[in-house]
Steps between C-alpha positions, in 0.01 A plus 500: 500500500602422144675836472699429818610163363585654165715770659669244723587291196630805313728587790632145508558515124684831541727351767576199279590736215731713715675193638555373146632815334701665777747315728505789750121502522504123546725539804300794641175307464661211685562729799185713488248229411172527305378835371227644721431820307146608582269751337309786663145470371405858589660685210429850627642424845809348340571831324427706811738281699768549237468877522513491880812281492705729279833605659416384855582185695275194496413554867412866445287414197311237700424756772367753248290234324344397829419864582339554160286189549400627846405838351286336233332272757425795726351696209310226318469208741695275263869414495500481120683794346311615191541798266182658638624461859831673428335780305262549791791533743711750307862602554514605867373176657744303283780725618394438860540127428864558409481561125700791365313777320627366170403139569154606613459686172625197306249272675215740429603534136489121472163488675361769269616325183359165614172647628448695177567195284810645339679191631285185505669269747227238462593437137863615488623141503373453143784713364867440434768582756614811316143624448433462872823681591408780259158535664624498859784746458244767416436511874717743692751310712476177303802422285612193314625322814164533679319383187731198475432411864128519418549266206685249717317520831145587396453361151738208546689562177786250485742665256583838657862594566511818714856601417463826694422316823794533738426169671500307173824663388669440836378142496657443159824665610518266799386179334705539181804652675496817290645847548287799600585658164284238321285677240126469441580326171705240687221446752256447214738254332513293818119500522447416132508119551228534766248593228201443519530488880705811582265590786586175674871547439469849651316357801787258559744792481310671781494180704864424422600840630333416832641145519841400632630324189863385517732672246573170330128457432475846348760420239372396159 
């Protein structure tokens, strides 16, 4: 319970910081409301979900995830997707669930590296962001973006700015009234004041992209 309260207080502190240092964020927060960023406690499943979601719609990814869970339940009697379960299934059943050949191979490579202890998800949170990214990108199909999503949505790291995320970039373009030609360096400059709460600023960019914010509010 203490951890929940501590995280809640940290999120409130992050929102106060963003409101103080960035007029645009202050206005976005006023429309979106409190930050409700939640963490996925099952670290392995978080990474599997990320692989499944690559380059397909949210609805399609949800369908494939549900099919994978059903496969695992049918095979093991449990809905929990573990490295051993996936390795026991192999490529063809995963393909029958809607995964491409390549994604099935990526998921099994992840499962193999976790099952063998090459990647220790139980203790990975002890390391720095860059050390964790370096460890995860050894898995086929996991790049920096997926590792950053893991940092934000599984480990709850508060100072991640996923500049390669299309939603974050589009959110910034909309909220700060910028041109599509905006460079990565310019995106990073905008996010610099959010430090040490860049994850929360990024979350508000996602939410701001989905929210009908009047143009006058978007102006800094």
